[in-house]
C-alpha positions as CSV (number, residue, x, y, z in Angstrom):
1,M,0.0,0.0,0.0
2,K,1.4,3.4,-1.0
3,R,2.0,5.8,1.8
4,S,-0.4,8.7,1.8
5,R,1.2,12.1,1.2
6,W,-0.7,13.4,4.2
7,R,1.8,11.6,6.5
8,N,4.6,13.8,5.4
9,W,3.0,17.0,6.8
10,G,4.6,16.6,10.1
11,R,8.1,17.0,8.6
12,S,9.9,20.4,8.6
13,G,9.6,22.3,5.3
14,T,6.2,21.0,4.3
15,V,4.7,22.2,7.6
16,L,5.8,25.7,6.9
17,A,4.4,25.6,3.4
18,V,1.1,24.3,4.6
19,A,0.8,26.6,7.6
20,A,1.5,29.6,5.4
21,S,-1.2,28.5,2.9
22,L,-3.8,28.3,5.6
23,F,-3.6,32.0,6.3
24,M,-2.5,33.5,2.9
25,G,-5.0,35.2,0.6
26,C,-8.6,36.1,1.3
27,S,-11.9,34.5,1.0
28,S,-14.0,34.5,-2.1
29,A,-15.1,37.8,-3.7
30,A,-18.0,39.7,-2.3
31,P,-21.5,38.6,-3.4
32,A,-22.6,40.0,-6.7
33,P,-26.2,41.2,-7.5
34,Q,-28.3,38.5,-9.1
35,K,-31.8,38.6,-10.5
36,V,-34.2,36.5,-8.6
37,D,-37.9,36.3,-9.6
38,G,-37.5,39.4,-11.7
39,G,-35.8,41.4,-8.9
40,T,-32.2,42.0,-7.9
41,K,-30.8,41.0,-4.6
42,Q,-27.4,40.2,-3.1
43,V,-26.6,36.5,-3.6
44,E,-23.6,35.1,-1.9
45,K,-21.9,32.1,-3.4
46,I,-20.3,29.5,-1.1
47,R,-17.8,27.0,-2.3
48,I,-18.3,23.5,-0.9
49,F,-15.7,20.8,-1.5
50,R,-16.5,17.2,-1.0
51,G,-16.1,13.8,-2.6
52,P,-17.8,12.5,-5.7
53,I,-21.6,13.3,-6.0
54,D,-23.5,10.8,-8.2
55,P,-25.7,11.8,-9.9
56,P,-24.1,15.3,-10.2
57,M,-25.5,18.3,-8.3
58,P,-28.0,20.4,-10.1
59,D,-26.6,23.5,-11.8
60,S,-27.2,27.2,-10.9
61,N,-30.3,27.4,-13.2
62,N,-32.0,24.4,-11.6
63,K,-35.3,25.1,-9.8
64,Y,-33.9,23.7,-6.5
65,T,-30.8,25.8,-6.6
66,Q,-33.0,28.9,-7.4
67,Y,-35.1,27.9,-4.4
68,F,-32.1,28.2,-2.1
69,I,-31.1,31.5,-3.6
70,K,-34.6,32.8,-3.1
71,Q,-35.0,31.5,0.5
72,L,-31.5,32.3,1.8
73,G,-29.8,34.6,-0.6
74,I,-27.1,31.9,-0.9
75,E,-26.0,29.9,-3.9
76,P,-24.1,26.7,-3.0
77,V,-21.4,25.8,-5.5
78,Y,-20.2,22.2,-5.0
79,E,-16.7,21.2,-6.1
80,T,-15.8,17.6,-6.2
81,A,-12.8,15.3,-6.9
82,P,-12.6,11.6,-7.8
83,W,-12.4,9.4,-4.7
84,G,-9.9,6.7,-5.9
85,G,-10.1,4.8,-2.7
86,G,-9.5,8.1,-0.8
87,A,-6.0,8.7,-2.3
88,D,-7.1,10.8,-5.3
89,Y,-9.4,12.9,-3.2
90,A,-6.7,13.4,-0.6
91,Q,-4.3,14.5,-3.3
92,K,-6.7,17.1,-4.6
93,L,-7.4,18.4,-1.1
94,Q,-3.6,18.6,-0.4
95,T,-3.1,20.5,-3.6
96,M,-5.8,23.0,-2.8
97,I,-4.4,23.6,0.7
98,A,-0.8,24.0,-0.5
99,S,-1.9,26.5,-3.2
100,G,-4.0,28.5,-0.7
101,D,-7.1,28.1,-2.9
102,L,-9.3,26.7,-0.2
103,P,-13.1,26.6,-0.5
104,D,-15.4,28.0,2.2
105,I,-16.1,24.6,3.6
106,I,-14.4,21.2,3.1
107,R,-15.0,17.6,3.8
108,P,-11.7,16.3,5.2
109,V,-10.1,12.9,4.8
110,N,-7.2,11.0,6.3
111,G,-7.0,13.2,9.4
112,V,-6.5,16.5,7.6
113,E,-8.9,18.1,10.1
114,Q,-6.3,17.4,12.8
115,T,-3.6,19.1,10.8
116,L,-5.7,22.1,10.2
117,I,-6.6,22.3,13.9
118,T,-3.1,22.0,15.3
119,Q,-1.7,24.5,12.8
120,G,-4.5,27.1,13.3
121,G,-6.1,26.6,9.9
122,A,-9.5,25.5,11.1
123,L,-12.2,27.9,12.4
124,A,-13.5,27.4,15.9
125,L,-17.3,27.0,15.7
126,D,-18.3,27.1,19.4
127,D,-19.9,30.6,19.2
128,L,-20.9,30.5,15.5
129,L,-23.0,27.3,15.6
130,P,-25.6,28.5,18.2
131,K,-25.8,31.8,16.4
132,Y,-26.0,30.9,12.7
133,A,-27.0,27.2,12.8
134,P,-29.2,26.9,15.9
135,N,-31.3,24.0,14.5
136,L,-28.2,22.0,13.6
137,W,-26.6,22.8,16.9
138,K,-29.6,21.5,18.9
139,Y,-30.1,18.5,16.7
140,F,-26.7,17.0,17.8
141,P,-26.7,15.6,21.3
142,K,-24.3,17.2,23.9
143,E,-22.3,14.0,24.1
144,I,-21.5,14.2,20.4
145,W,-20.2,17.8,20.8
146,D,-18.2,16.6,23.8
147,I,-16.5,14.0,21.6
148,V,-15.7,16.7,19.0
149,R,-14.2,18.9,21.8
150,S,-12.1,15.9,23.1
151,T,-10.2,15.7,19.8
152,S,-8.8,19.3,19.9
153,P,-5.9,20.5,22.1
154,D,-7.9,23.5,23.4
155,G,-11.2,21.7,23.8
156,K,-13.0,23.8,21.1
157,I,-15.3,22.6,18.3
158,Y,-13.5,22.8,15.0
159,Y,-15.7,20.6,12.8
160,I,-19.2,19.2,12.3
161,P,-19.4,15.4,12.5
162,S,-21.7,13.0,10.9
163,L,-24.4,11.6,13.1
164,Q,-26.3,8.4,12.8
165,N,-28.9,7.6,15.4
166,T,-29.9,4.2,14.0
167,N,-28.2,1.4,12.2
168,N,-28.8,1.0,8.5
169,R,-26.2,-1.6,7.7
170,G,-26.7,-5.3,7.9
171,L,-27.0,-8.7,6.1
172,I,-29.2,-8.4,3.0
173,I,-30.6,-11.6,1.6
174,R,-32.4,-12.3,-1.6
175,T,-35.8,-13.5,-0.4
176,D,-36.8,-14.8,-3.9
177,W,-33.8,-17.0,-3.8
178,L,-34.8,-18.3,-0.4
179,K,-38.2,-19.2,-1.8
180,N,-36.7,-20.9,-4.8
181,V,-34.5,-23.2,-2.6
182,G,-37.3,-23.8,0.0
183,L,-35.6,-22.2,3.0
184,G,-36.5,-19.5,5.6
185,L,-34.4,-16.7,7.0
186,P,-31.3,-17.9,8.8
187,E,-31.2,-17.3,12.5
188,T,-28.1,-19.4,13.3
189,Q,-24.6,-20.0,11.8
190,E,-25.7,-23.5,10.8
191,Q,-28.8,-22.2,9.0
192,L,-26.7,-19.5,7.3
193,V,-24.2,-22.1,5.9
194,E,-27.1,-24.3,4.8
195,M,-28.6,-21.3,3.0
196,L,-25.3,-20.4,1.3
197,R,-24.8,-24.0,0.1
198,A,-28.3,-24.1,-1.3
199,F,-27.6,-20.8,-3.2
200,R,-24.5,-22.4,-4.6
201,D,-26.0,-25.7,-5.7
202,K,-29.7,-25.2,-6.4
203,D,-29.8,-22.6,-9.2
204,P,-31.8,-20.1,-7.2
205,N,-31.8,-17.4,-10.0
206,G,-33.3,-20.0,-12.3
207,N,-31.2,-19.4,-15.4
208,G,-29.9,-23.0,-15.7
209,K,-26.3,-21.9,-15.2
210,K,-24.0,-22.5,-12.2
211,D,-23.3,-18.8,-11.9
212,E,-24.6,-18.1,-8.4
213,I,-22.3,-16.5,-5.8
214,P,-23.7,-17.3,-2.4
215,T,-22.1,-14.3,-0.6
216,S,-19.5,-11.7,-1.7
217,G,-17.3,-8.9,-0.4
218,R,-14.9,-6.3,-1.7
219,E,-11.2,-5.8,-2.0
220,Q,-9.1,-5.4,1.2
221,G,-11.6,-7.7,2.9
222,R,-14.4,-5.1,3.1
223,W,-18.1,-5.2,3.1
224,F,-18.7,-8.6,4.4
225,D,-18.9,-7.4,8.0
226,Y,-21.7,-9.7,9.0
227,I,-19.3,-12.6,9.1
228,F,-17.3,-10.8,11.8
229,A,-20.4,-9.5,13.5
230,M,-21.5,-13.0,14.2
231,Y,-18.4,-13.4,16.5
232,G,-18.9,-10.1,18.3
233,V,-16.1,-8.3,16.4
234,A,-16.5,-4.5,16.1
235,M,-16.2,-3.7,12.4
236,W,-17.1,-0.7,10.2
237,E,-17.3,-1.3,6.5
238,G,-14.6,-3.9,6.7
239,Y,-12.2,-2.1,9.1
240,P,-11.7,-3.4,12.6
241,E,-12.8,-0.9,15.2
242,W,-12.2,-0.2,18.9
243,D,-14.4,-1.5,21.6
244,L,-14.4,-2.2,25.3
245,I,-13.0,-5.6,26.1
246,D,-12.3,-6.5,29.7
247,G,-12.9,-2.9,30.7
248,K,-10.3,-1.5,28.3
249,L,-10.6,0.0,24.9
250,Q,-9.0,-2.5,22.5
251,Y,-8.5,-3.0,18.7
252,S,-10.9,-5.6,17.5
253,G,-8.5,-6.8,14.8
254,I,-6.2,-8.6,17.3
255,Q,-8.8,-10.4,19.5
256,P,-9.4,-14.1,19.8
257,N,-12.9,-13.7,18.4
258,M,-11.4,-12.1,15.3
259,K,-9.3,-15.2,14.8
260,E,-12.4,-17.4,14.9
261,A,-14.2,-15.1,12.5
262,I,-11.3,-15.3,10.0
263,K,-11.3,-19.0,10.4
264,F,-15.0,-19.2,9.6
265,A,-14.5,-16.9,6.5
266,R,-11.7,-19.2,5.4
267,D,-14.0,-22.2,5.5
268,L,-16.6,-20.3,3.5
269,Y,-14.0,-19.3,0.9
270,K,-12.7,-22.9,0.6
271,E,-16.2,-24.1,-0.1
272,K,-16.7,-21.3,-2.6
273,L,-19.6,-20.0,-0.5
274,L,-17.7,-16.7,-0.1
275,D,-16.9,-15.2,-3.6
276,N,-13.4,-16.3,-4.5
277,E,-12.9,-12.9,-6.2
278,T,-13.8,-11.0,-3.0
279,F,-10.3,-9.6,-2.6
280,L,-10.2,-8.5,-6.2
281,N,-13.7,-6.9,-6.3
282,K,-13.7,-3.2,-6.7
283,Q,-16.9,-1.4,-5.8
284,E,-18.3,-1.3,-9.3
285,V,-17.5,-5.0,-10.0
286,W,-19.1,-6.0,-6.7
287,T,-22.2,-3.9,-7.4
288,G,-22.3,-5.3,-10.9
289,K,-22.5,-8.9,-9.7
290,I,-25.4,-8.0,-7.5
291,L,-27.2,-6.2,-10.3
292,N,-26.5,-9.1,-12.6
293,D,-28.6,-11.4,-10.4
294,T,-25.7,-13.6,-9.2
295,V,-25.3,-12.7,-5.5
296,G,-27.6,-14.1,-2.9
297,A,-26.4,-12.5,0.4
298,F,-24.3,-9.5,1.1
299,F,-23.6,-6.8,3.7
300,H,-24.8,-3.3,2.8
301,I,-27.2,-0.4,3.4
302,A,-30.9,-0.9,3.8
303,D,-32.0,1.9,1.5
304,S,-30.1,0.2,-1.4
305,T,-32.8,-2.5,-1.5
306,I,-35.5,0.0,-2.5
307,T,-34.1,3.2,-4.0
308,V,-33.9,3.9,-7.7
309,G,-30.1,4.5,-7.3
310,G,-29.7,1.2,-5.4
311,Y,-30.5,-2.4,-6.3
312,E,-34.0,-1.5,-7.6
313,G,-32.3,-1.8,-11.0
314,L,-31.9,-5.5,-10.5
315,R,-35.7,-5.8,-10.9
316,K,-35.3,-4.7,-14.5
317,K,-33.4,-7.9,-15.1
318,N,-35.4,-10.1,-12.7
319,P,-38.9,-8.7,-11.9
320,N,-39.2,-11.2,-9.0
321,A,-36.0,-10.1,-7.3
322,D,-36.6,-9.1,-3.7
323,F,-34.6,-8.5,-0.5
324,T,-34.8,-8.4,3.2
325,M,-32.4,-7.9,6.1
326,V,-31.9,-10.1,9.2
327,P,-30.4,-9.8,12.7
328,V,-26.9,-11.2,13.2
329,P,-27.0,-15.0,12.9
330,K,-26.2,-16.6,16.2
331,V,-23.0,-18.5,16.9
332,N,-22.7,-20.7,20.0
333,G,-20.5,-19.0,22.6
334,Y,-20.5,-15.5,21.1
335,N,-22.6,-12.4,21.5
336,G,-22.9,-11.1,17.9
337,F,-23.8,-7.6,17.0
338,Y,-23.7,-5.1,14.1
339,S,-21.5,-2.2,14.9
340,L,-23.1,1.3,15.1
341,K,-21.0,4.5,15.0
342,R,-23.2,7.4,15.9
343,F,-20.2,9.6,15.2
344,G,-19.5,8.3,11.8
345,F,-16.8,10.6,10.5
346,V,-15.7,14.2,10.3
347,E,-18.2,15.8,7.9
348,W,-17.3,19.5,7.6
349,V,-14.5,21.9,8.4
350,I,-14.5,25.6,7.8
351,P,-11.0,26.9,7.0
352,K,-9.9,29.8,9.1
353,K,-9.3,31.9,6.0
354,A,-13.0,31.5,5.0
355,E,-14.1,33.1,8.3
356,A,-15.9,35.9,6.3
357,K,-18.2,33.3,4.7
358,A,-18.7,31.2,7.9
359,A,-22.1,32.8,8.7
360,S,-23.5,32.0,5.2
361,V,-22.0,28.5,5.2
362,L,-23.6,27.7,8.6
363,K,-26.9,29.3,7.6
364,Y,-27.0,27.2,4.5
365,L,-26.3,23.9,6.4
366,D,-28.8,24.9,9.1
367,Y,-31.6,25.2,6.7
368,Y,-31.8,21.4,6.2
369,Y,-32.5,21.0,9.9
370,T,-35.4,23.5,9.9
371,P,-39.0,22.3,9.4
372,E,-39.0,24.1,6.0
373,G,-35.8,22.3,5.0
374,M,-37.1,18.9,6.1
375,D,-40.3,19.5,4.1
376,F,-38.3,20.5,1.1
377,N,-36.5,17.2,1.2
378,L,-39.8,15.2,1.6
379,Y,-42.2,17.1,-0.6
380,G,-40.2,19.3,-2.9
381,L,-41.7,22.7,-4.0
382,E,-45.2,24.0,-3.6
383,N,-47.4,23.8,-6.8
384,D,-44.7,21.6,-8.3
385,S,-44.8,18.3,-6.3
386,F,-47.2,19.3,-3.6
387,V,-50.1,21.7,-3.0
388,M,-51.7,23.1,0.1
389,D,-55.1,21.5,0.8
390,N,-57.0,22.8,3.8
391,G,-53.8,24.0,5.4
392,K,-52.0,20.7,4.9
393,K,-49.4,19.6,2.4
394,K,-50.8,17.2,-0.3
395,Y,-48.0,15.3,-1.9
396,L,-48.4,14.8,-5.7
397,P,-46.5,11.6,-6.5
398,D,-47.3,11.7,-10.2
399,K,-45.7,15.2,-10.4
400,D,-42.7,14.3,-8.4
401,T,-40.7,12.7,-11.1
402,T,-37.8,10.3,-10.6
403,E,-35.6,13.1,-11.8
404,N,-37.0,15.6,-9.3
405,W,-36.8,13.2,-6.4
406,T,-33.2,12.1,-7.3
407,Q,-32.1,15.8,-7.5
408,R,-33.5,16.5,-4.0
409,K,-31.9,13.4,-2.6
410,T,-28.6,14.4,-4.2
411,I,-28.7,17.9,-2.7
412,F,-29.8,16.6,0.7
413,S,-27.3,13.8,1.0
414,A,-24.4,16.1,-0.2
415,S,-25.1,18.6,2.5
416,V,-26.7,16.9,5.6
417,S,-24.5,15.2,8.3
418,T,-27.1,13.0,9.8
419,F,-29.1,9.8,9.3
420,D,-32.2,10.0,11.4
421,Y,-34.7,7.2,12.0
422,N,-37.8,9.3,12.2
423,S,-36.9,11.3,9.1
424,K,-36.3,8.1,7.2
425,V,-39.7,6.7,8.2
426,A,-41.3,9.9,7.0
427,E,-39.5,9.8,3.7
428,L,-40.3,6.1,3.1
429,T,-44.0,6.7,4.0
430,I,-44.3,9.4,1.4
431,K,-42.2,8.1,-1.5
432,Y,-42.6,4.4,-1.1
433,P,-46.1,3.9,0.4
434,N,-46.3,0.3,-0.9
435,R,-43.0,-0.8,0.6
436,Y,-42.3,1.4,3.6
437,K,-43.7,-1.1,6.2
438,E,-41.3,-3.7,4.8
439,M,-38.4,-1.2,5.1
440,I,-39.3,-0.3,8.6
441,E,-39.3,-4.0,9.5
442,M,-35.8,-4.3,8.0
443,Y,-34.5,-1.4,10.2
444,D,-36.2,-2.9,13.3
445,R,-34.7,-6.3,12.6
446,I,-31.0,-5.2,12.2
447,N,-31.2,-2.8,15.1
448,K,-32.3,-5.6,17.4
449,T,-28.7,-6.8,17.2
450,S,-26.8,-3.5,16.9
451,K,-24.8,-1.6,19.4
452,V,-22.8,1.6,19.6
453,I,-19.1,0.7,19.9
454,A,-17.0,2.4,22.6
455,G,-14.4,3.7,20.2
456,D,-17.0,5.8,18.4
457,G,-15.5,9.2,17.6
458,M,-11.9,8.4,18.6
459,P,-9.6,11.0,17.0
460,I,-7.3,9.8,14.2
461,S,-4.4,11.5,16.0
462,V,-4.0,8.5,18.2
463,Y,-2.3,6.9,15.2
464,D,0.3,9.7,14.7
465,G,3.6,8.1,13.8
466,F,2.1,4.7,13.1
467,A,0.8,4.9,9.6
468,D,0.4,1.2,8.9
469,I,-1.6,0.8,12.1
470,K,-3.9,3.6,11.0
471,T,-4.5,2.1,7.6
472,H,-5.0,-1.5,8.9
473,K,-2.3,-2.6,6.4
474,L,-0.9,-5.3,8.7
475,Y,-4.4,-6.6,9.5
476,Q,-5.4,-6.7,5.8
477,Q,-2.2,-8.6,4.9
478,Y,-2.7,-11.4,7.4
479,M,-6.5,-11.6,7.1
480,T,-6.4,-11.9,3.3
481,N,-3.7,-14.5,3.2
482,I,-5.3,-16.6,5.9
483,I,-8.8,-16.5,4.3
484,I,-7.6,-17.4,0.8
485,G,-5.6,-20.3,2.2
486,E,-2.1,-19.0,1.5
487,W,-1.2,-18.9,5.2
488,P,-2.3,-21.2,8.1
489,I,-4.7,-19.8,10.8
490,E,-1.8,-20.1,13.3
491,K,-0.2,-17.1,11.5
492,F,-2.8,-14.9,13.2
493,D,-0.8,-15.1,16.5
494,E,2.2,-13.8,14.6
495,F,0.1,-10.9,13.4
496,V,-1.0,-10.0,16.9
497,K,2.6,-9.9,18.1
498,K,3.8,-7.8,15.1
499,W,0.9,-5.4,15.5
500,N,1.8,-4.7,19.2
501,E,5.5,-4.4,18.4
502,S,5.0,-2.1,15.4
503,G,3.1,0.6,17.4
504,G,-0.2,-1.1,18.4
505,A,0.7,-1.0,22.1
506,Q,1.4,2.7,22.0
507,V,-1.8,3.4,20.0
508,T,-3.8,1.4,22.5
509,K,-2.3,3.5,25.3
510,R,-3.4,6.7,23.5
511,A,-6.8,5.3,22.7
512,N,-7.5,4.6,26.4
513,E,-6.2,8.0,27.5
514,W,-8.8,9.5,25.0
515,Y,-11.5,7.2,26.2
516,Q,-10.9,8.1,29.9
517,K,-11.1,11.8,29.0
518,V,-14.4,11.3,27.1
519,S,-15.9,9.0,29.8
520,K,-15.5,11.7,32.5
521,K,-17.7,14.2,30.7
């Protein structure tokens, strides 16, 4: 794995160049007059930099963009960069910072927020959030803001985190395949294996070919978390996480239950129940296999089973295709769970040099947390996709085209830092009246065996000086080679020893110092 260029920031000359770029120059030009509804008013453009947005954001002439201009006098201008596993995006962000051409708000990656904070390049938001984003401020619980404060040297708030108050990730199973092989939903490990073998052997997609993949994951051993969840291993999208074990915050990747989970995955791989191309599957290849009606069970996000942008497209190939989600299958002797991170990641940072635009940036973000903003997300625009009828909004599904709905979802998901259960229920009820009950059942099912992990919100700075520990490089090397059968399971003990000796012990010490600090609040 190539070393990220971010890791060189802590070395002499580069620090000076970066630090200088954080303060040089001024923010964007003053707002120019713009015609809105036949009149002229001051409209301030705010530059927002984040990862890829698919489908693309609506342009400045779009009716939804014009809506924001009219409501707020603000025009959001989104700038993106290819993700490339995070490396391409990080490179673009690094270039912007080094050149001094920083947008008004950025979505950081690879711990760049900590560099900005320690070098004085991030704007403190403690006073600005209550003043300019009161709805957003109140929406986030105090304990989340306390975690944010715990990650900065001076105890101030320098970023807005993501917030997820319910789990939406779990084991997704093709229920039409289950029906075709005559099985019910698996509740135990034994029933899961029986199901996977039936998917392999009994032609559940009915095409007469032996092309079924019982379950699959992605490169670097990602996105088959449910296998690890069965053994009580804290995982997040394929990365081992930190959780309380024997009263101490510990890395789940080196625990005995991880060894057992890897052993189980190895058995599945050997039987060709786990896709033997798992460690080669890039995201688009993995998704393509699902959409091609060849994967029977996989770990992903609940909404993907119903939305136009998710696996709904599979039904064009197979009209009978259907999905559900299940709690973690039980393994004797283990307390399995899906990991939930309420504090998912660092969502937004406002650079210090963009201070003049901070009020407008926060005002824009705050709008999504107002009743008006939430109604915009659900219903769209008055006399377009809803009308007022006796003082109540009457949604017009026939008028709310797929294009309109997709554009609103794109705008909302590109701007909002939260995943909220009640809002999701409202959205499903309005847009998917025929399937929302089924979706709610899925959410309820996976949340029965979900828990918030103790390392939620731990700052990336605990890994300073130990890049390979931060990137899980050592874990991925041993996990991959053991699962594919290149190395014996006994090599796991060698991995644990190497992990501790190569910095893991020091990182564990820092992690527990942080945890004690947060736990006292």
